[in-house]
C-alpha positions, 0 to 999 in steps of 0.5 A: 523591159529589154531582155538581158544580153550575156556573152559567153566567157571568152566569146570575143577572143574565140571570135577573134581567133576564128576571124583571124583564121578565116578572114571572114565575118559570118552572120553569127559573128555579126550577131555576136558582135552586136550582142557584145557591143550592147553588153554594158559590162564588156571588159576594156580588152574585149572592146579593144579587140572589137575595135581592131576587128572593125578597123580590119573590116574597114580596111578591106582585110576581112570579108563579110559573108552571108554564111551562118558559120565558117566552121566546116562540119564533117558528115560522120557515118 
């Protein structure tokens, strides 16, 4: 039995916004994309967004990085 994969609501749109800003696809982004592609209930709009992202990657507009996240955290305190 395979574990079920369930994406968070708006996960793809959040991913698209982040990648559009940073121009980087992180390790966490790649796992998120893998989960999205394996989700049989993915909406057509999300599939279209993933296709756009993959085209941008193929054309060299995005960079693949081995960072976990592209978010910057400020050390408080």
